[in-house]
N, C-alpha and C positions, 0 to 999 in steps of 0.2 A: 672610254673605259670599256673593258671587255668583262662581261658578267657571265659566269658559269652558273647554271641552275640545275639542281637535282629535281627533275620533273617526272619522276617515275609514276606518280599517281595522277598527273594532270589530265590525261585523256579519260580517266575512269571515274573521277570524283566530281559529280555534277554540282554539288553545293558545298558548303563548309569551306575547307581550305582551297579546294578547286576553284570556287568562286572568288576567293581572295586573290589567287594568282591571275585569273582571267580578267579581273579588274585592274590589277597593277601593271601588267605587261603593256597594254596600250598607253597607259599613263606614262610609263617609263619612256616609251618611244616619243611621245609628244614633248617630254621635258628635256631630253638630251639627244640631239641629232647625231652625236658621235657614238652613242651607246650601241654596242653589238652584243649578241647573246650566243652562248652555246648551251643547249639543253640536253640533258642526259636522260635516257629511258632504259628500261630493263629488258625489253623484248625487241629483237631486230625488226619485227613487223610494225612496231610502233614508230619507227623512225619516219617512214613516209606518212603515216597517219598524223603525227604531230606536226610535220611540215605543212600538211594541208590544213590542219586546225589553226595554225598561226594566221593564215589568210582570213579566217573568219573573225579574228580578234582585231586586227589592224592591217591596213593595206601595205604598210611599210615593214611589217614584221618578217615576212618570208625572206626579203632581201638582206635582212640584218641578223638572221638567225641560222645557226648551224645546229643540226640535231645529230647526236652520237649515242652509242651504247654506253651505259654507265661503267662498263669495265675500263673505259678510257678516261674516266674522270680523274683518277690519281695523277695522270700525266698532263692535265690541263695547263695551258699557259695563261689562263684568265687572270685578271687583276684581283678578282675576289670571287669566291664561290658562295652561293646562297642555297641554304637548305630550308625550304618553306614549311616542311612537315614535322616540326618539333625536334627532329634528331639529325645528327650527322650520321648518314648511312655509310656510303662509300667515301672515305676521307680523301682529301687532296692535301697531303701532309706538307707540301712546300708552298701552299698558297694560303692567304688569309681566308678563314671560313666564318660566315655569318649565318646564324640560325634564327628562324622565327619560331619561338616557343610559345604557342598559343595558351597553354595552361599546363598544369602538372597533374591533372585529374587521374591519368592512368596509374600513377604511383601512389595514390592515396587510398585509404581504407574507407571507400564509399559504398562498397558492396562486400558483404561478409560471407559469401559462398566460398568454400574451401579452395576451389581451384583458382579463384581470383587472387589468392595469396601468392601463388607461384607467378601468376601474370604480373602482379605488382612488383615482385622482386626483379623480374626481367626488365620491366620498364624503369625501375629505379636505377639499375645499372646503366641503362641506355641514357637516361637523363644525366647521370653523373659523368659518364664518358663524354657526352656532348658538351657539358659545361666546362670540362677540363680542356677541350680542344678548340672551342669557339673563340674567335677573336672578339666577337661582339654578339649580343643577343637582342633580337627584336621581340616585343610582346605587345599584347593588344589592349591591356588595361593596367591601371595602377595596382589593382587587386592582384592580377597575375604576376606583376613585377614583385610585389611583396611576398607572394607564395614561392617564387623562384629563389628569392633571397632566403626565405625561412627554411625551405626544405633542402635546398642545394648548397647553402652557404655561399651564394654568389655575391660578388662585389656589385653593389647597386649601380656603380658608375659604368659598368659594362653593359647595362640594360637600357634600351631605348623603347619608350612606350609609343605605339602608333595605333590609336583607336580606329576601329573599323568604320564602315559607312554603309548606307543603303541607297545612295542616290543613283545607282544603276537600275533600281527596280522600276519597271514600266508602268508607273501609276496612272498615266494618261491614256493607256490603251483601252480597247473595247473589252467588255466583259467576256470572260471565258468560264462558263458556269457548269462545265461537265461534272465536277465533284459535287456541287450542290444539287444538280439534277439527279445524280446517282443516289443521293440520300432520300430524295422525295420530300425534302423539307420546303415548306412554303412560308415559314415564318422566321422569327428571330432565332439566333443560335450563338453560343459561345464557341470559341475555337482555341485549339492549342497546336503547336508546331514543334517538331523535333523528334529525336530518337526516343527510345524507351528503356534505356539502361537505368539502373537504380537511382543515380544522382539526379535524374530528371523529375523524380518525386511525383510520379503520376498517382501514387497511392493517396496522397493528400487531396489532389484534385478530384479523384473518384469519390472520396468520402464527402467532399464539399458538394458534388453533384447529387449524391444520394440525399444529403440534407436539404438541398434546394427542392428536389422533387417531393420529399416528405412534407415540406412546408408549403407546397402548392405552387412554387415558381417552376413551371415545367418548360424551361428553355433548354433544348438539347445541346450536346457538345459535339462539334465536328473536329476530328483529330487527323492531322496531316503528318506524314513522315513514313520512313521506310519500315515495314514489318510491324509485328505486334509482339509484345513481351508475353510471357506465360500468364502474368497477372491480367493483362488485357484480354487475352484469348479466353481466360476463365470466365470473364463477365460479359464477353461480346454478345452472347445469345440471350443474356438475362437482363442487362441494363437497358431500359427503353430509351435512355438519353444518349447512348454512345453510338456515334457514326464515324467509323474509321475509313478514311478515303485514300490512304496510302500516299505515295509520292505524287506531288502535283507540280505542274510547270509554273514558271514565274507569273505568267498571265493568270493562271487559275488561282495562284496564291493571292495575288492582288485582289481578284474578285472576291475571294473569301474574306480578306481583310476589310474590303469596302462594306460588305454586308453583315459582318459579325457585330454582335453587341459589344464584344471585347475580345482581345487576345488574352488568354490566361497562361502565364508561364510560371509554373510552380517550382522550378529547379532549385535544388539546394546548392548546386555548385556549377558555375559557368565562368569560363575565362573571359567571356564578353557578353554573349546573349544577343546575337544579331537580330532575331525576330522582334525584339523590342523596337529597334529603329525601323525595321521594315514595316511593322504595323503602324507606327506613328506616321511615317511618311505617306502611307496609303490612307490615312484618316481613320484609323481604328484605335479606340482607347485600349490601354494596356493595364492589366493587373498582374503584378509579378511579385515573387518572393523578395524579401529584404535581405537576401544572402549573397555572398560572393561578389561578383562584379555587377550584378543586376542593378542595385541602387545607383552605382556610379554611371552606368549607361543610361538609365531611365531618368536620372535627375529628379526634378520635381514634377515631371509630366506624366507619372504613372501612379496608380494606387498600389500600395505595398501591403504585405502581410507576412507574419512569421512563417517560414517555410513548412514547419511541422504542424501548423494550427489550421485544421480544416474548417473549424467554426469561423475563424477570422476571414478565411478566404471566401466562404459562403456569404458572409456579411458584406464584403466588398463587391461580390458579384451581384448581390441583391440591390445594393445601393445604386450601382451603375445601371442595372436593368430598370429600376423604378424611378430614376431621376433623369429625365431628358436634358435638363439644364446642366447638370453635372457632366453628363456624357458629352455634350457639345463643348463644354469648357475643356474637358480632357482631350478631345480631338484637336481643338485649336492649339492647346499647349504642346501637344505631341508633334504637330506639323512644324511649329517653330523650333522645337528642340531638335528634331531629326535633321533640320536644315543646317545645323551647326557642324555636322559630320560630312566629310566628303572623301571620295577615293583619291582625288587630286592631292589633298593634304596628306593622306597616307603615303602616296607615292613620293611626295617631296621629302617627308621625314625618312622614308626608307632609303632613298638615294643619298640623302645627306649622311646616313649611317655608313653606307658603302664607301662613300668618298673619304670619310674619316678613317676608316679601316685601311684603305689604300694608302 
């Protein structure tokens, strides 16, 4: 099978969907010796860079991969074209096209600032256009599948659910404590991971942290992720419990998970919520909102709370901090639960979808 891939963002997106692709490509190579790839990039200078990057993913990938400019994509002779980043960008009108639609958050009213309305309208058109042209859609959770059906009127039979995994995370490696050292923390801490857009619901977490400190439980919060929102910047110099460490490497992330009292994920909307599995695999208890895909991903191995209820979140954080028996039970349950997810399974399900389309 010849697989064409719209890989415009692969070199530049280190986590998120970039990680999804970097885990699946080596798995594809292992599972199908006849599979060959053509990857399409937007900039001419990225052609050589992506060829070199393939060698870092799997020794066999360079010999089985051609890299071309995306302007050539409409003329591809591939058996199937895969768009991993939610949308059909440059269409290949004469070939079957498969899209991984991770979630529909960009088209939903989760942020009420006026300029977001225009952005949502643009994204809505892109989702609709993609759904009309795709031969099949992959998504990462049953929740996301239901949202695609609900908001785009999609036929559920065209959608295949391929839950993600975290078994690539280097949990056995040595500690990489740079972020912790930078904070100067010598004791326990909670942690949170991810971006800071409105749907991540950091407002509820911040209210819970203020309540903990007011009630005498002075365990700080270490925050990982790119950039700070205006709300975070507004309290950064005033909240004694907030330590923003920015983007961290996988080894540093694992070290944070190992040492944290718990990962707190307060998001009101996630298509999957990969930090849940990452933390569980690394032996970190998880407290997450009971919204969107998070309960589906966490199963019975996390403590849940209503996403808008700061008091309920503070209560769960207090329980976990004060009850070592509960914490050990959550760690054990999380390790078992995370082991049920694997990138090899994602690859098998994805290749099966490609073959059905062909």
